[in-house]
N, C-alpha and C positions, 0 to 999 in steps of 0.2 A: 383306175381304180377311180372306181364313182363314190361316192362318202355323201351322207346324209346328217345333218349337225341340226340337236337339238338342243340348245344355251338360252337360258331365255338373258343372261349379260348380252346386251348389245352390242360391247366393245368387245368382249370376247369373242362372240358368233363372229363376228365380222376378222377379228382379228385368226381364227379358225380358217375361217372363210380363204383368206390373204395364203398363209403357208400350206394350205392341201393345193390350193391353185398354182406357188408359185414349185411345187412340187411335183407337178405334172398331172393331180387331179383332177376329174370333176366333179364341183359340188351340187349334188343335183336340187337341194334346199337343205334354207338352212334357217330354221324356224323356234320360235323362242317358247313352245312350252309341249307337254306330251302330248295336246288334244291334235295340235297342229302337227304333232310328226306323227300320231296314228293314219290323219288325215290323207298328209304329202303322200307316206309309202306306199299309200293305197292306190298313188296313181302309177308307184314304178318302184320294184324292189331293188335299192342300192346294193352294194357291196359291203358294206358295213356303215352301220349307224353308231355315233357318237355324242351321247348323250348326258346330260349332267342329273345326279342325284336327284336333289332337289328343285321342281317345279313349281309354276303357277299351276293353279292359283294360291293353294295353302304350302306351298313351299317346304315339302314335308316328304312324302317319297313320289312325287307322281313321275317322273322320269321314270325311277328303278321299276314303277309298278308296268309303266309302258311298255323299257324292257326286255320285262320277263314276258309281257302279253305279246310281244311279237317273239323270242324264242319261238312259244307253244305255233306262233300261226308261219313263223317263215325259219327254221330250224337249219337251215343254210346263210342264211345270215349273222353275218359277224356284226359283235356288240360290243364297243368300249365305252363304259361308263367312266364317268370322270365326276368326281369328289370333292370337293373343296377341305374336309378333315378324314380319317381312318369310321370308316363306321362298318362295325365289323358285321352289325347284320343285314347289310342293305350287300354286301361282298357275301357273306354265306347265302344267302337266298338267290342273290346272283348266278354261283356257283352249283349249288341246287340244281338249276333248272339245265341244268348242262354245262360241259369247260370244253366243249370243238369252238372254236371262231369267240371266245368271250374275251371281256378286259377289263381289269379295273385300276383306271391311274390316279392318281394323286392330281392336282389342277397344277401343282409346282412343279409337276413333269413337262410342263407344257412349255417350259422356259427353254427345255435342252430338246428344239425343234426337230433338230434332224432324225434322234432317238425318239419321240416321240409319233413322227411320221411314220417309221419304221416299224414300230410297236403294232399302230392301225393297219400297218400292209400285214401285220403275222396277223394281227386279227380278221384283217378280209379273206387269208388263205386260210382260214381254217384254227389258228395257232390260239394256245392261253397265251395271256399278259397280265400278268401281276404285279400291282405297286412293293417292293421290297415290302415299303413299311407295312400294308396292309396283313402281308404271310408272318409278320414278325407278332401283328396283335393279335391277328386268330391264331396263330398257335401257343401265344400268351393267353388269349381264351378261352384258347381248349384246353388248357392245362387246368387252369384255374378253376372254371365253371364244368368239371367231368361232371354229367349227369349221374354217374353213376358213384360217386360219393357220400350219395343219401343215405344208397342202400345195406342193408346189412349184412354181414360175412353170407349168413343162409340166404338171402334175399338173394346175391349175386349166384350162390351155388343154384339156384333155383332159376333165375334168369337166364345165364348159362346154360344150360339144361333147356330151357324155352326155345333159346334160339337152336337148336338141334333139331330142333322138328320135335319135341319128345311133349307125350300128350299127359295131364294132370297124372291121372292111374302112372302112366309110365314114370315118371319123376319120383312118384310118391314110393313104388317102388324098389327105384333105386337108390331113396336116401332113408327108405327103412320108416318113412314117416305113414300119416295117414292123407287120404286123397284132398280131405279137409282143410290137414294143412299148410298143404298146399295151395290150394284154393286159395287160403289167409295170405300164403306169401304173393301170390301173384297178384291177390289186389289191392298188397300195399305197396308191391313195385309201382301198378299203373296208378296208384295217389303219385307215389317219390315221383316219377316221373312225369306229371303233370300228363296224363292219359284219361282226358275226360270220360263223361257217360258218351257212349260208344259201342258199335257192337263189338263184343269178344271178341271174334276173332281177329280184326281192323285194330285193335288196341295189341294183341297175342305180337301180331308182325311186325308194326311198330315199337314194340318192348324187344326184340329181338333184334329190328333194325339197329335202334337205341346203344345196343349191348355190341354189337358188331363195329360201328362208328369209334367205341372206344376204346376199343380193342389199340 
């Protein structure tokens, strides 16, 4: 297994290199920033990249941004993201980019060396490995922040029909209301789901997807 490491902590980066080498893996590059990762991978794509979420220069989400970019450029590349803490937004955004060959683990898991290496191998082979604590937080976050909670019963009803692909006119006939009333409800749904100014067809699709994901 060919591994590329992107971790700004020199000690952790060297530790990971030693772990992978001991387990018979080839570490093709070990870098300290997201920019260095992108440059290194241009010279040859490994089986899997292990990358920290927060990296220089701002220590915000540079590693995550690089991981998502690599997912788009190299769909078969395994990506394992490491994080010091559970970051629901980062985990959710990574998974939205695709679940094949993807992993998200807390750095605490590295201490269980054999299990950690096995998780990296699974991601490299196209599997999905998500830290149990991350899964728990994502589930709690989803239950506590269901975007449909902000909608009125009538707005939910309208959105359900939108998700079925019905036009405003068809919805009006189904609910025995005016088309103008339906249009008003749809606009309210856009506002409450935070779907800002955009092409109406685009917002309609996004609203329908939000409804289907929340079921």
